[in-house]
C-alpha positions as a printed Julia matrix, in Angstrom:
335×3 Matrix{Float64}:
 49.09  -16.28   -94.68
 47.23  -19.13   -93.01
 50.42  -20.44   -91.41
 51.2   -16.94   -90.14
 47.73  -16.62   -88.61
 48.1   -19.97   -86.84
 51.52  -19.0    -85.48
 50.16  -15.66   -84.27
 47.27  -17.42   -82.54
 49.72  -19.84   -80.88
 51.9   -16.93   -79.73
 48.87  -15.12   -78.35
 47.86  -18.25   -76.41
 51.36  -18.71   -74.97
 51.55  -15.05   -73.91
 48.07  -15.19   -72.38
 48.77  -17.98   -69.88
 52.02  -19.93   -69.4
 54.49  -17.07   -69.92
 52.89  -14.52   -67.53
 52.26  -17.23   -64.92
 55.9   -18.31   -65.04
 57.16  -14.72   -64.9
 54.88  -13.81   -61.99
 56.3   -16.74   -60.0
 59.93  -16.08   -60.89
 62.31  -14.67   -58.27
 64.79  -12.92   -60.53
 62.6    -9.81   -61.21
 63.43   -8.59   -57.69
 67.08   -8.55   -58.74
 66.42   -6.48   -61.86
 63.07   -4.66   -61.69
 63.83   -2.57   -64.77
 64.48   -5.58   -67.01
 61.38   -7.32   -65.63
 59.3    -4.2    -66.31
 60.49   -4.09   -69.92
 59.64   -7.77   -70.31
 56.1    -7.29   -68.94
 55.52   -4.44   -71.37
 56.74   -6.58   -74.26
 54.44   -9.43   -73.22
 51.47   -7.07   -73.14
 52.23   -5.47   -76.5
 53.12   -8.73   -78.23
 50.07  -10.47   -76.79
 47.67   -7.79   -78.02
 49.38   -7.61   -81.41
 49.24  -11.39   -81.77
 45.56  -11.64   -80.81
 44.46   -8.95   -83.24
 46.95   -9.98   -85.9
 45.89  -13.63   -85.91
 42.27  -12.74   -86.63
 43.22  -10.04   -89.16
 45.61  -12.24   -91.13
 43.2   -15.16   -91.15
 40.32  -13.0    -92.3
 42.33  -11.47   -95.15
 44.16  -14.66   -96.16
 41.98  -15.36   -99.24
 42.77  -11.92  -100.7
 46.55  -12.12  -101.01
 49.84  -13.72  -100.09
 50.84  -10.88   -97.76
 49.02   -8.54   -95.4
 49.84   -5.49   -97.51
 48.55   -7.12  -100.71
 45.45   -8.42   -98.95
 44.65   -4.99   -97.48
 45.01   -3.37  -100.9
 42.69   -5.98  -102.39
 40.16   -5.44   -99.58
 40.24   -1.65  -100.07
 39.66   -2.11  -103.8
 36.67   -4.33  -103.13
 35.13   -1.85  -100.7
 35.8     1.28  -102.79
 34.59   -0.29  -106.03
 31.63   -1.89  -104.22
 32.56   -5.25  -105.7
 31.22   -8.63  -104.7
 33.59  -11.46  -103.99
 33.2   -15.14  -103.33
 36.66  -15.33  -101.79
 35.58  -14.24   -98.34
 33.35  -16.62   -96.42
 31.43  -16.11   -93.22
 34.31  -17.23   -90.97
 36.68  -14.78   -92.69
 34.26  -11.89   -92.18
 33.73  -12.99   -88.58
 37.49  -12.94   -87.92
 37.82   -9.48   -89.49
 34.92   -8.15   -87.43
 36.4    -9.6    -84.24
 39.78   -8.02   -84.98
 38.17   -4.63   -85.6
 35.99   -4.82   -82.49
 38.88   -5.91   -80.27
 41.08   -3.09   -81.58
 38.36   -0.51   -80.97
 37.66   -1.96   -77.55
 41.31   -1.72   -76.48
 41.73    1.84   -77.75
 38.41    2.99   -76.27
 39.22    1.43   -72.89
 42.66    3.06   -72.9
 41.14    6.49   -73.55
 38.3     5.93   -71.09
 40.73    4.87   -68.37
 42.84    7.96   -69.02
 39.81   10.25   -68.81
 38.68    8.58   -65.57
 42.11    8.89   -63.98
 42.47   12.54   -64.99
 39.03   13.35   -63.54
 39.86   11.55   -60.3
 43.15   13.39   -59.96
 41.45   16.71   -60.63
 38.91   16.1    -57.85
 41.64   14.81   -55.56
 43.76   17.9    -56.19
 40.85   20.22   -55.41
 40.18   18.44   -52.11
 43.88   18.36   -51.32
 44.25   22.11   -51.69
 41.25   22.61   -49.41
 42.26   20.14   -46.69
 46.06   20.44   -46.65
 48.82   23.0    -46.54
 52.22   23.28   -48.23
 55.16   21.94   -46.28
 57.53   24.69   -45.29
 60.52   22.37   -45.21
 59.95   20.18   -48.27
 59.56   21.52   -51.81
 56.43   20.54   -53.79
 55.07   18.71   -50.75
 51.67   19.12   -49.08
 50.75   17.99   -45.58
 47.31   16.7    -44.62
 46.05   16.49   -41.06
 45.47   12.81   -40.42
 46.74   10.44   -37.69
 47.37    7.57   -40.1
 50.84    7.44   -41.67
 50.2     8.38   -45.29
 52.61    9.1    -48.13
 51.78    9.19   -51.83
 52.42   11.18   -54.96
 49.87   12.97   -57.1
 51.03   13.19   -60.75
 50.14   16.23   -62.77
 53.06   17.38   -64.89
 54.37   20.65   -63.54
 51.74   20.46   -60.78
 52.9    17.09   -59.43
 53.15   16.99   -55.65
 54.08   14.64   -52.84
 51.51   14.29   -50.05
 52.38   13.43   -46.45
 50.26   13.2    -43.33
 50.87   14.59   -39.85
 50.85   11.03   -38.57
 53.68   10.07   -40.9
 55.83   13.07   -39.99
 55.36   12.39   -36.27
 56.17    8.69   -36.66
 59.38    8.91   -38.68
 62.79   10.31   -37.86
 64.14   12.96   -40.26
 66.34   10.53   -42.2
 63.45    8.06   -42.49
 61.14   10.79   -43.71
 63.72   11.78   -46.33
 63.82    8.18   -47.55
 60.02    8.08   -47.89
 59.95   11.38   -49.76
 62.71   10.18   -52.09
 60.72    7.0    -52.74
 57.55    8.92   -53.63
 59.36   11.42   -55.83
 60.95    8.54   -57.72
 57.45    7.51   -58.8
 56.99   10.97   -60.33
 60.39   11.32   -62.0
 60.23    7.84   -63.52
 56.64    8.37   -64.72
 55.32    5.24   -63.05
 51.77    6.54   -63.33
 51.95    6.07   -67.11
 52.8     2.4    -66.68
 49.99    1.95   -64.2
 47.58    3.67   -66.59
 48.45    1.32   -69.45
 48.23   -1.86   -67.39
 45.07   -0.73   -65.6
 43.46   -0.1    -68.99
 44.57   -3.52   -70.19
 43.08   -5.11   -67.07
 39.8    -3.23   -67.56
 39.62   -4.18   -71.23
 40.37   -7.88   -70.75
 39.53   -8.79   -67.15
 39.11  -12.45   -68.09
 42.68  -12.68   -69.4
 45.08  -14.07   -66.77
 48.02  -12.09   -68.1
 46.26   -8.76   -67.56
 45.67   -9.51   -63.86
 49.13  -10.94   -63.26
 50.76   -8.1    -65.17
 49.03   -5.41   -63.12
 49.99   -7.09   -59.84
 53.59   -7.57   -60.91
 53.96   -4.05   -62.28
 52.63   -2.61   -59.0
 55.35   -4.53   -57.14
 58.08   -3.66   -59.63
 57.49    0.09   -59.49
 57.75   -0.06   -55.69
 61.08   -1.87   -56.05
 62.3     0.73   -58.54
 61.33    3.54   -56.18
 62.99    1.73   -53.27
 66.19    1.46   -55.31
 66.15    5.22   -55.9
 65.66    5.88   -52.18
 68.57    3.53   -51.41
 70.94    5.82   -53.31
 70.62    8.49   -50.64
 69.51    6.5    -47.59
 71.03    3.36   -46.03
 68.99    0.19   -46.32
 68.36    0.06   -42.57
 66.81    3.55   -42.65
 64.46    2.62   -45.49
 63.57   -0.66   -43.77
 62.7     1.15   -40.56
 60.58    3.66   -42.48
 58.58    0.96   -44.25
 58.15   -1.08   -41.06
 57.18    1.89   -38.89
 54.59    3.05   -41.39
 53.13   -0.46   -41.62
 52.97   -0.85   -37.82
 51.56    2.63   -37.3
 48.94    2.1    -39.95
 47.92   -1.26   -38.44
 47.52    0.33   -35.01
 45.41    3.14   -36.43
 43.28    0.63   -38.34
 42.62   -1.36   -35.16
 41.62    1.71   -33.16
 39.36    2.98   -35.94
 37.7    -0.33   -36.88
 34.51    0.34   -34.92
 33.96    3.8    -36.4
 34.83    2.52   -39.87
 32.18   -0.17   -39.54
 29.59    2.44   -38.66
 30.62    4.53   -41.63
 30.33    1.58   -43.99
 26.89    0.82   -42.6
 25.86    4.36   -43.52
 27.46    4.0    -46.95
 30.1     6.64   -46.18
 33.75    6.22   -47.15
 36.2     5.39   -44.41
 38.91    7.97   -43.75
 41.38    5.09   -43.62
 40.31    4.02   -47.11
 40.67    7.54   -48.42
 43.98    8.21   -46.75
 45.88    4.93   -47.13
 47.3     5.48   -50.6
 50.94    4.83   -50.15
 52.91    2.36   -48.11
 51.15   -0.25   -46.07
 47.95   -1.76   -44.78
 48.92   -4.8    -42.78
 50.86   -7.23   -44.95
 49.84   -5.66   -48.23
 49.33   -2.08   -49.31
 46.25   -0.87   -51.18
 47.81   -1.78   -54.53
 48.33   -5.4    -53.45
 52.09   -4.99   -53.02
 53.55   -7.42   -50.49
 55.25   -5.27   -47.85
 56.91   -8.34   -46.32
 58.42   -9.04   -49.73
 59.75   -5.48   -49.97
 61.31   -5.74   -46.52
 62.8    -9.15   -47.31
 64.38   -7.76   -50.46
 66.03   -5.01   -48.42
 66.97   -7.19   -45.44
 68.55   -9.92   -47.57
 69.65   -8.15   -50.75
 70.66  -10.37   -53.62
 73.12   -9.24   -56.26
 71.55   -7.69   -59.38
 71.41   -9.68   -62.58
 74.66   -9.75   -64.45
 75.1    -7.98   -67.76
 74.71  -11.22   -69.67
 71.44  -12.18   -68.0
 70.08   -8.64   -68.35
 71.01   -8.63   -72.04
 69.17  -11.93   -72.51
 66.01  -10.53   -70.88
 66.11   -7.34   -72.95
 66.8    -9.31   -76.14
 63.87  -11.61   -75.38
 61.69   -8.52   -74.85
 62.72   -7.18   -78.24
 62.12  -10.51   -79.92
 58.61  -10.72   -78.46
 57.75   -7.53   -80.34
 59.69   -8.46   -83.48
 58.17  -11.93   -84.0
 54.49  -10.92   -84.4
 55.56   -7.88   -86.44
 57.45  -10.09   -88.88
 54.58  -12.59   -89.04
 52.2    -9.75   -89.88
 54.29   -7.93   -92.45
 56.19  -10.79   -94.02
 54.06  -13.95   -93.77
 55.74  -15.3    -96.87
 58.81  -16.03   -94.7
 56.88  -18.8    -93.0
């Protein structure tokens, strides 16, 4: 059991720093966003499992040769109110840390979900007051705002796509269709669930490099996935023009509104640009930190997707990342 706990701690350390740093700097994820997304999820799950598992296995190591046997022994001690000299202070400390970390992660996940649901509820109420349904596009609402804005508002059967007047005036019909297809891809592929999980992870462990890098990378990957969906129905040059026009139009609006925005901030009031810019661009980066220049470069100079062999290697590595800590937890006698 001690060897298993040391290996789990080593795995947790590797997944907390060198692996996410290397993956965040790699160029191949742009060629296969789906495989990269699966790998990031595996890193997050395996890292959390390894951190908690290392402390749990170490704390229970004096009570048995396997986790199952040690848990049974611990339950017997607690139920029978027995005293034991097998567990020392450092074992109890490790068990307490494992329990607290587990509760912290679960509580943060639920708290983040509740916060997001409340924000979406308020947003939806304001949206229905300040916008109107689009007569031409299904499940689409239009807000009156000069800035080019496009975003999706998840909500199950009540999910909608939101566009601004400024966006519809800026883009040609085929470019607008590409933007709408992009936003609807976020809804159909449930990207908001991925963002929820990684946002909760970031909130729970803000000091952990992998949580910050994972959130940034996942934000970029979901934009690539949505771009790829839009490319199925729109040529690359149309999507490129749409992204570029929105970025330029938004930059021009930001420049013209900078003075009034400064006055609003001085009064402590939210800027309309801050409220509205939820979708595509704000200069070189959008509000989620996604590099728009990188998105355009990917479309302007497309590279071939990863081959089947390379994709299989990435997916196999993702599976192994989950399998290794699971085996170390359930079958420590193997090591």
